[in-house]
N, C-alpha and C positions, 0 to 999 in steps of 0.2 A: 321418217314418220312426220306427218303433218297434223294429225289429230288422233286422239286415243279415246276409246270407250272401254272402260274397265268393267270387269265382271268378277264377283267374288262369292264364295260360298264356303261355309265351314261345315264339313260333314261329308256325306257320300258323294262320290264323283258323278253319279248318275244325275243328281239334282243340279250339279254344276253344269253338266252338259246341256240340260234342258234350258238353263239360263243362257248359255252360249248360243245355242241354236236360235233362240229368239233374236239375238243381235246379228246373227249371220244370214238369216233367211233371205234377205233382199239384197245381199251383196254379190257382186260378180268378181271374178279374177281373185279368188282366195289363195293366200299363201299362209301355210302353217309352219311355224318353227317350234320344235319341241325336242326334248331329250328322248331317250329310248323307251319310255314307258309304253308298254304294250297297249294298255287301255286307250291311250290317246290316239295311237295310230289306227286301232281297230275302229274307233268312233269316226275318225276322219275318213278312212277307207269306205266305211258303210254309208256315211251321209254326204261326203264331199269328195267323191272319187276323181273328179276333174280338177281338183285343186293342186297347187304345187305344194309338195311336202318336203321339208328340209329338216334333217337332223342337225341340231345345233353343232356348228363346227368345233367349238371348244370341248363339247361333250365327246365328240368323235375323236378329237386329238387326245383327250384325257385317257381314253382307253389305249391308244397307241403308246403314250408315255408310260402307263402302268406296265405294259408288256416290255417296253424298252428297258425299264428299270430292272426287270428280272433277267432279261437276255444279255444286256451289256453291262458288265461290272465296271469297265473303264468309263468314267464319267464323260470324258472328252469325246470318246467314240460314240457314246450314247447320245449326247446332245447333237453331234454332227449328223447321226442317223435320223434323229427326230426332226431336225431342221430340213434335211433332204426330203423326208416323207411329207412333212407339212407343206413344203413348197410344191411337191407333186400333187397333193390333195387340192391345193388352190388353183393350180394351172392345168391339171389333167383329170381331176376327179379321183374316185376311190379305186378304180380298176387297177392302176399301176401299183397301188399299195397292197392290194390282195396278191398280186403277182410277186411283189417284193417279199411279202411274208411267206409265201409258199416256197420261195427259193432259198430262204435262210437255212443254213445247216442245222440239223436237228440237235436239240439239247434236251436231254431226258427231263430236266426240271421244268422246262418251259413249253414242251410240246402241247400239253393240254390247254394252256393259256393261249398259245398261238392259234390252235384250232378253233377255240371259242371266239377269238378275235376275228379270224377269217370268216367264220359263220355269221357273226354279228354284222360285219361289213357286207357280206353277200346278201343277207336278208334285207339290209337297208340301202343297198347299192343305189337304187333310184333316188333316194333321199340325200345322197352324199355327192352329188355331181356339182361340187362347189364352183368349179370353173364356169359352168353354164349359168348358175345363179348370179355370179358376179358379173358376167357379160350382160345379163338382163337388168343389172342395177339393184338386185335384191339383197336384203340383209341376210347373212348366213349365221349370225350369232344371236343368242337370246338375251344379250346384255340389257336391251331396252326393257324386256319383260322382267328380268331380275331387278332392275332399277325401279321399275314401277311398283313392284311388290314392296320394296323398301319405302318408297315415297308415299304410296297410297295407304298402306296398312301399318307397317312397322313404325313409321314416324309418329303416327297418332296413337296407336294402340299399345305401344311398348314404353310409354312414358314412365318415369320413375314413380313408384308407389301405386300404380294402377292395378286394379283387380277386376276381372271381367267374369260374368256368368256367360254361359254359351249363348243365351238369348241376347244379352246386352252386347256381346262381342259381334254377333251377327248383325244386329241393328246398326251398330256404329260402323261396321264394315260396309254395309249397304249405303249409309249416308256418305261415307268417304268416296265410294266409287261414283256416286251421283255427282258429288261436288267436284272430284278430280276429272270427271268426264264432261265437265262444264254443262251440266244439265240441272242446275239449281231450280229451274222452273218446275221440275217434277216435285221437288220438296214443297215449294209454295203451293202447287196444285193439290197435293195431298193434305196440306194444312187447311186450305180453303174448303176442301171436300169434307174434312172432319168437323168443321165449325157448324 
């Protein structure tokens, strides 16, 4: 990442999307990294169908780990299986993981979880081709986004003893994203226009 423009909104996601669209409308070669939230993918598919869409790798792996914890009681065996699958995800994509899950011997307690995981991976298969994204030099994790949330919002808005109204919080959040996006000129312009 060479530069960042931040967007924030407290409240309904539809209003947040409107703000995002404003910042994205003139950009080319869009890449979206997100978790499995259906509303995010629905918005991206509807408005940016030509974009590259990536399910956060660590989110994808987290689901695999949850399943492995149920399936493998032996911790050593579990971690070995997770490591093998993780390596496959990074070098061959999600298809071999789906096959691996399908070939696992049935366990009554884990069949439902396994089928849910397989369906989740199938539904997001095109967004989990990590080997192709890595080849293109793309980021596959949302760590930078998570870090930005902490830096832009939490660092300022969660200071000791602070109390916020919804309106005050939203205004401060807006100031923070303008400041952190290195667009201070917008604040000066608003102040000049108000005078």
